[in-house]
C-alpha positions as CSV (number, residue, x, y, z in Angstrom):
1,M,-36.3,71.8,-122.7
2,L,-32.7,70.5,-122.7
3,A,-31.2,72.0,-125.9
4,Q,-28.0,70.0,-125.8
5,L,-26.3,67.3,-123.8
6,P,-24.6,68.3,-120.5
7,P,-20.9,69.0,-121.3
8,A,-19.7,65.9,-119.4
9,L,-21.6,63.7,-121.8
10,Q,-20.6,65.3,-125.1
11,N,-17.3,63.5,-125.5
12,L,-18.5,60.0,-124.5
13,H,-18.8,57.3,-127.1
14,L,-21.2,54.7,-125.7
15,P,-23.9,52.6,-127.4
16,L,-26.5,54.6,-125.4
17,R,-29.4,56.8,-126.4
18,L,-31.1,59.2,-124.0
19,R,-34.7,60.0,-124.6
20,L,-36.3,62.9,-122.7
21,W,-39.8,63.2,-121.3
22,D,-40.6,65.5,-124.2
23,G,-39.5,63.1,-126.9
24,H,-36.1,64.7,-127.7
25,E,-33.3,62.2,-128.1
26,F,-29.5,62.3,-127.7
27,T,-27.2,59.5,-129.0
28,L,-23.9,59.1,-127.3
29,G,-22.4,56.7,-129.8
30,A,-23.0,54.6,-132.9
31,D,-25.6,51.8,-133.0
32,P,-27.0,52.3,-129.5
33,S,-28.0,49.1,-127.8
34,V,-29.6,50.7,-124.8
35,T,-32.1,53.5,-124.5
36,I,-32.7,55.3,-121.2
37,V,-35.9,57.2,-121.0
38,V,-35.7,60.2,-118.7
39,K,-39.2,60.7,-117.3
40,D,-38.4,63.1,-114.5
41,P,-36.7,66.5,-115.5
42,Q,-34.9,66.6,-112.1
43,M,-32.9,63.6,-113.3
44,V,-31.0,65.7,-115.9
45,A,-28.5,66.8,-113.3
46,Q,-27.7,63.2,-112.5
47,L,-26.7,62.4,-116.0
48,S,-23.3,64.0,-115.5
49,H,-22.7,62.0,-112.3
50,P,-24.3,58.6,-113.0
51,S,-23.6,56.6,-109.9
52,L,-25.0,53.1,-110.1
53,D,-27.1,53.5,-107.0
54,A,-28.6,56.7,-108.2
55,L,-29.4,55.2,-111.6
56,G,-30.8,52.1,-110.0
57,A,-32.9,54.0,-107.6
58,A,-34.3,56.2,-110.4
59,F,-35.4,53.1,-112.3
60,V,-36.9,51.5,-109.2
61,E,-38.9,54.7,-108.5
62,G,-40.0,55.0,-112.1
63,K,-38.0,58.2,-112.9
64,L,-36.2,56.3,-115.6
65,E,-37.3,53.5,-118.0
66,L,-34.8,51.1,-119.7
67,E,-35.0,49.8,-123.2
68,G,-32.7,46.9,-124.3
69,S,-31.4,43.7,-122.8
70,I,-31.1,44.1,-119.0
71,H,-27.6,42.6,-119.2
72,E,-26.6,45.2,-121.8
73,V,-28.2,47.9,-119.7
74,I,-26.0,46.9,-116.8
75,R,-22.8,46.8,-118.9
76,V,-23.5,50.2,-120.7
77,C,-24.5,51.9,-117.5
78,D,-21.3,50.7,-115.8
79,E,-19.2,52.0,-118.6
80,W,-21.1,55.3,-118.4
81,S,-20.5,55.5,-114.7
82,Q,-16.9,54.5,-115.0
83,A,-16.2,57.3,-117.5
84,L,-17.5,60.0,-115.3
85,I,-17.0,58.7,-111.7
86,K,-13.8,57.5,-110.0
87,E,-14.0,54.5,-107.7
88,D,-14.1,55.9,-104.2
89,S,-11.3,54.3,-102.3
90,D,-12.4,56.1,-99.1
91,N,-15.9,54.6,-99.2
92,P,-16.3,53.3,-95.6
93,P,-17.3,49.6,-95.0
94,V,-20.8,49.0,-94.0
95,R,-21.4,48.4,-90.3
96,S,-25.0,47.7,-89.1
97,I,-26.7,46.6,-85.9
98,H,-27.4,42.9,-86.0
99,D,-29.6,41.9,-83.1
100,K,-32.2,39.2,-83.4
101,E,-35.1,41.4,-84.2
102,T,-33.3,43.4,-86.8
103,D,-32.0,40.3,-88.5
104,A,-35.4,38.6,-88.5
105,K,-36.9,41.7,-90.2
106,A,-34.2,41.8,-92.8
107,I,-34.5,38.1,-93.6
108,S,-38.3,38.4,-93.9
109,Y,-38.0,41.5,-96.2
110,H,-35.9,39.5,-98.6
111,Y,-37.0,35.9,-98.4
112,D,-40.7,36.2,-97.6
113,L,-41.4,38.2,-100.7
114,S,-43.2,35.4,-102.5
115,N,-42.4,31.7,-102.8
116,A,-44.2,31.7,-106.2
117,F,-42.0,34.5,-107.4
118,Y,-38.8,32.6,-106.5
119,Q,-40.1,29.5,-108.2
120,L,-40.3,31.3,-111.5
121,W,-36.5,31.6,-111.8
122,L,-34.8,29.2,-109.4
123,D,-34.3,25.5,-110.1
124,S,-36.9,22.9,-109.0
125,D,-35.2,22.5,-105.6
126,M,-35.2,26.3,-105.1
127,A,-31.5,26.4,-104.3
128,Y,-30.9,30.1,-103.8
129,S,-27.1,30.1,-103.7
130,C,-24.2,29.6,-106.1
131,A,-24.4,26.5,-108.3
132,Y,-21.4,24.3,-109.2
133,F,-20.6,23.9,-112.9
134,E,-18.3,20.9,-113.3
135,T,-17.8,21.5,-117.0
136,G,-19.4,24.9,-117.6
137,S,-22.1,23.5,-119.9
138,E,-24.6,22.2,-117.3
139,S,-28.1,23.4,-117.0
140,L,-29.1,25.3,-113.8
141,E,-30.8,22.1,-112.5
142,Q,-27.7,20.0,-113.1
143,A,-25.4,22.6,-111.6
144,Q,-27.4,23.0,-108.4
145,Q,-27.5,19.2,-107.9
146,A,-23.7,19.2,-108.4
147,K,-23.4,21.9,-105.8
148,F,-25.3,19.8,-103.3
149,R,-23.1,16.8,-104.1
150,H,-19.9,18.9,-103.9
151,L,-20.8,20.1,-100.4
152,C,-21.7,16.7,-99.1
153,R,-18.5,15.2,-100.5
154,K,-16.4,17.9,-98.9
155,L,-18.1,17.3,-95.6
156,R,-17.4,13.5,-96.1
157,L,-21.0,13.0,-95.2
158,Q,-21.8,9.4,-94.2
159,P,-25.1,7.5,-93.5
160,G,-26.3,8.4,-90.0
161,D,-24.3,11.6,-89.7
162,Y,-26.2,14.3,-87.9
163,L,-25.9,17.4,-90.1
164,L,-26.7,21.0,-89.1
165,D,-27.9,23.2,-92.0
166,V,-27.6,26.8,-90.9
167,G,-29.9,29.0,-93.1
168,C,-31.6,26.0,-94.8
169,G,-33.7,28.1,-97.1
170,W,-36.3,26.0,-98.9
171,G,-34.6,22.8,-97.8
172,G,-33.0,21.6,-101.0
173,L,-29.7,20.7,-99.5
174,A,-31.2,19.2,-96.4
175,R,-33.4,16.9,-98.5
176,Y,-30.5,16.0,-100.8
177,A,-28.2,15.1,-97.9
178,A,-30.9,12.9,-96.3
179,R,-32.0,11.3,-99.6
180,E,-28.6,10.8,-101.3
181,F,-26.2,10.4,-98.4
182,G,-28.4,9.0,-95.6
183,A,-27.8,11.9,-93.2
184,K,-30.1,13.0,-90.4
185,V,-30.5,16.8,-90.9
186,F,-31.5,19.6,-88.6
187,G,-32.1,22.8,-90.5
188,I,-32.8,26.4,-89.4
189,T,-34.1,29.5,-91.1
190,L,-35.6,32.9,-90.1
191,S,-38.0,33.0,-93.0
192,E,-41.5,31.7,-92.3
193,A,-42.4,31.5,-96.0
194,Q,-39.3,29.4,-96.7
195,L,-39.9,27.1,-93.7
196,A,-43.6,26.4,-94.6
197,L,-42.7,25.3,-98.2
198,A,-39.6,23.4,-97.1
199,R,-41.6,21.4,-94.6
200,E,-44.2,20.6,-97.2
201,R,-41.5,19.3,-99.5
202,V,-39.9,17.2,-96.7
203,K,-43.2,15.6,-96.1
204,A,-44.0,15.1,-99.8
205,Q,-40.7,13.2,-100.2
206,G,-41.2,11.0,-97.1
207,L,-38.2,12.4,-95.3
208,E,-39.8,13.5,-92.1
209,D,-37.9,10.8,-90.1
210,Q,-34.6,12.3,-91.4
211,V,-35.1,16.0,-91.8
212,E,-36.3,18.4,-89.1
213,L,-36.6,22.1,-89.9
214,Q,-37.2,24.9,-87.4
215,L,-37.6,28.7,-87.3
216,L,-34.5,29.5,-85.2
217,D,-31.8,32.1,-84.9
218,Y,-28.3,30.8,-85.2
219,R,-27.5,32.4,-81.8
220,D,-29.9,30.0,-80.2
221,L,-28.3,26.8,-81.4
222,P,-27.3,24.2,-78.9
223,Q,-23.7,24.3,-77.9
224,D,-23.2,20.7,-76.8
225,G,-21.3,19.4,-79.9
226,R,-24.2,17.2,-80.9
227,F,-23.7,17.6,-84.7
228,D,-21.2,15.5,-86.7
229,K,-21.1,18.1,-89.6
230,V,-22.2,21.7,-90.0
231,V,-23.0,23.4,-93.3
232,S,-23.9,27.1,-93.8
233,V,-24.7,28.2,-97.3
234,G,-25.4,31.8,-98.3
235,M,-26.2,32.8,-94.7
236,F,-23.2,34.4,-93.1
237,E,-23.6,37.5,-95.4
238,H,-26.5,38.4,-93.0
239,V,-24.4,38.0,-89.8
240,G,-22.6,41.3,-89.9
241,H,-19.0,42.1,-89.2
242,A,-19.6,42.8,-85.5
243,N,-21.1,39.3,-85.0
244,L,-18.7,37.2,-87.0
245,K,-16.9,36.2,-83.9
246,Q,-20.1,35.0,-82.2
247,Y,-21.2,33.2,-85.4
248,C,-18.0,31.2,-85.7
249,K,-17.9,30.4,-81.9
250,T,-21.5,29.1,-82.3
251,L,-20.6,26.8,-85.1
252,F,-17.6,25.6,-83.1
253,G,-19.9,24.8,-80.1
254,A,-22.4,23.0,-82.2
255,V,-20.1,20.5,-83.8
256,R,-18.4,17.5,-82.1
257,E,-14.7,17.0,-81.9
258,G,-13.4,15.6,-85.2
259,G,-16.4,17.1,-87.0
260,L,-16.4,19.3,-90.1
261,V,-17.8,22.8,-90.7
262,M,-18.5,24.2,-94.2
263,N,-19.1,27.9,-94.7
264,H,-20.2,28.8,-98.2
265,G,-20.8,32.5,-98.8
266,I,-20.1,35.7,-100.6
267,T,-17.0,37.6,-99.7
268,A,-15.8,41.2,-100.3
269,K,-13.1,42.4,-102.7
270,H,-11.4,44.7,-100.1
271,T,-10.0,43.5,-96.9
272,D,-12.0,45.9,-94.8
273,G,-15.2,44.9,-96.5
274,R,-16.0,48.3,-98.0
275,P,-18.3,48.1,-101.0
276,V,-17.2,48.6,-104.6
277,G,-18.9,49.4,-107.9
278,R,-19.6,53.2,-107.7
279,G,-22.7,52.8,-105.7
280,A,-23.7,49.2,-106.6
281,G,-23.2,48.0,-103.0
282,E,-25.3,50.9,-101.7
283,F,-28.1,50.0,-104.0
284,I,-28.2,46.4,-102.7
285,E,-28.0,47.6,-99.1
286,K,-31.0,49.9,-99.6
287,Y,-33.3,47.8,-101.8
288,V,-32.2,44.1,-101.7
289,F,-30.3,43.0,-98.5
290,P,-31.0,45.5,-95.7
291,N,-28.1,45.2,-93.1
292,G,-26.2,42.8,-95.4
293,E,-22.4,42.9,-94.9
294,L,-19.7,41.1,-96.8
295,P,-16.5,40.3,-95.0
296,H,-13.3,39.7,-96.9
297,L,-12.0,36.1,-97.1
298,S,-9.2,37.0,-94.6
299,M,-11.7,38.4,-92.1
300,I,-13.9,35.3,-92.0
301,C,-10.9,33.0,-92.0
302,A,-9.4,34.8,-89.0
303,E,-12.7,34.5,-87.0
304,I,-13.1,30.8,-87.9
305,S,-9.5,30.2,-86.8
306,E,-9.9,32.2,-83.6
307,A,-13.0,30.2,-82.7
308,G,-10.9,27.1,-82.6
309,L,-11.6,25.6,-86.0
310,E,-8.8,24.6,-88.3
311,I,-9.3,25.6,-91.9
312,V,-8.4,22.7,-94.2
313,D,-9.7,23.8,-97.6
314,V,-10.7,27.0,-99.4
315,E,-12.2,27.2,-102.9
316,S,-13.3,30.2,-104.9
317,L,-16.5,29.8,-107.0
318,R,-16.7,33.4,-108.2
319,L,-17.2,32.6,-111.9
320,H,-19.6,29.8,-110.9
321,Y,-21.8,32.4,-109.2
322,A,-21.6,34.7,-112.2
323,R,-23.0,31.9,-114.4
324,T,-25.6,31.0,-111.8
325,L,-26.9,34.6,-111.7
326,D,-26.9,34.7,-115.5
327,H,-29.2,31.7,-115.4
328,W,-31.5,33.3,-112.8
329,S,-31.6,36.6,-114.6
330,E,-32.4,35.0,-117.9
331,R,-35.2,32.9,-116.4
332,L,-36.7,35.9,-114.7
333,E,-36.6,38.0,-117.9
334,D,-38.3,35.1,-119.7
335,N,-41.1,35.2,-117.0
336,L,-41.7,38.9,-116.5
337,E,-45.4,38.8,-117.1
338,A,-45.9,36.0,-114.6
339,A,-43.5,37.7,-112.1
340,S,-45.6,40.9,-112.3
341,K,-48.5,39.0,-110.9
342,Q,-46.6,37.7,-107.9
343,V,-44.8,40.9,-106.7
344,P,-45.3,44.6,-106.8
345,E,-43.9,46.5,-109.8
346,Q,-41.2,48.2,-107.7
347,A,-40.0,44.8,-106.4
348,L,-39.8,43.4,-109.9
349,R,-37.7,46.3,-111.0
350,I,-35.4,45.8,-108.0
351,W,-34.9,42.1,-108.8
352,R,-34.3,42.6,-112.5
353,L,-31.4,45.0,-111.7
354,Y,-30.2,42.9,-108.8
355,L,-29.8,39.6,-110.6
356,A,-28.3,41.0,-113.8
357,G,-26.2,43.5,-111.8
358,C,-24.8,40.8,-109.5
359,A,-24.0,38.5,-112.4
360,Y,-21.9,41.4,-113.8
361,A,-20.3,42.1,-110.5
362,F,-19.1,38.5,-110.0
363,A,-17.8,38.4,-113.6
364,K,-15.9,41.6,-113.0
365,G,-14.4,40.5,-109.7
366,W,-16.2,43.1,-107.6
367,I,-17.2,40.3,-105.2
368,N,-16.3,36.7,-104.7
369,L,-17.8,33.4,-103.3
370,H,-15.7,31.1,-101.1
371,Q,-16.3,27.7,-99.7
372,I,-14.3,27.3,-96.5
373,L,-14.0,23.9,-95.0
374,A,-12.8,23.6,-91.3
375,V,-12.4,20.8,-88.8
376,K,-12.8,20.8,-85.0
377,A,-9.7,18.8,-84.2
378,H,-9.6,16.3,-81.4
379,A,-7.9,17.3,-78.1
380,D,-4.6,15.8,-79.2
381,G,-4.7,17.7,-82.5
382,S,-5.7,14.8,-84.7
383,H,-8.6,14.6,-87.1
384,D,-10.0,12.0,-89.5
385,L,-9.7,13.7,-92.9
386,P,-8.2,11.8,-95.8
387,W,-4.6,12.6,-96.8
388,T,-5.7,13.9,-100.2
389,R,-8.8,15.4,-101.9
390,D,-9.3,12.5,-104.2
391,D,-12.4,11.4,-102.5
392,I,-14.1,14.7,-103.3
393,Y,-13.5,14.5,-107.1
394,I,-13.2,10.8,-107.9
395,P,-16.5,8.9,-107.6
């Protein structure tokens, strides 16, 4: 039996209660809002060095139970970790192998989990990427439609344009671009579950003549400049640092001269891409996004430029993603019973931590989200973009 708190915890003042496997309790501060139930005696040693990946792994594996709002759990655990662990500035950036087979397996692990599970907490179009809040008071549904519109306007999408959607997911953007802007869309994904449902929805909306979706690796895209516009949303996080050059060259080869390329994705805080958050990045790498790598804005901009594309606009949507994730997390928390019937218990534990934890990480500035618009200029250096951004924001 643990007679007293480990010395490192005795001077902390946190709204946290620790309850041991034998019923003994220790309160670290007044009015605790979070209770952590330690079910495995071997976890006691970890209490003095509470890295976020270790705490997360213990919850996933059932060694800890959490009582309290999941958002409050994340906040209190971060304060606990921050009080006892210094941020490791020497933490090396993640570097993984990214061949076609490895990437396909990683995508399948994450996205083929269960369409029904994702439907519980995504919007009706199942847009699994940062929404766009024009005033901040929009519902998730409204903000995701605004995101689709914002992307299409930035791409200056016109009726008849041939749009390439790299990493099309469940096809929400592809359908929107076809339906609302009259585009012809070719979308690709590596997720068989996503593709099946996306094709069903294309057919149900009568868009089969405008939208074609295929199971295809970006490295196999045609390089004949057949597309007028290219959009990649929430996909390049899976490319890997080593393959960013090839990724950007592939987008360059796919779009025609004068065409536009939009890259929308999560970016790292540090220029070398090393993770932050006292183990939070390691938890995501292990349990959520195997082989995921986040480049810094400067890194992806350099590769886009080296590929021959000219960057014409960059916008940070960091706080938009924090709010998006808050919506997703709250919707999942409201549907835990239904979710438990769709995925294994361990998977549900992972996703509860992941969504709430990422909302916290974006709000804190540990990671960012950037939309980068680039043009493939004509041979003489000219392009057809308007002189101002008015057309994006003024209907």
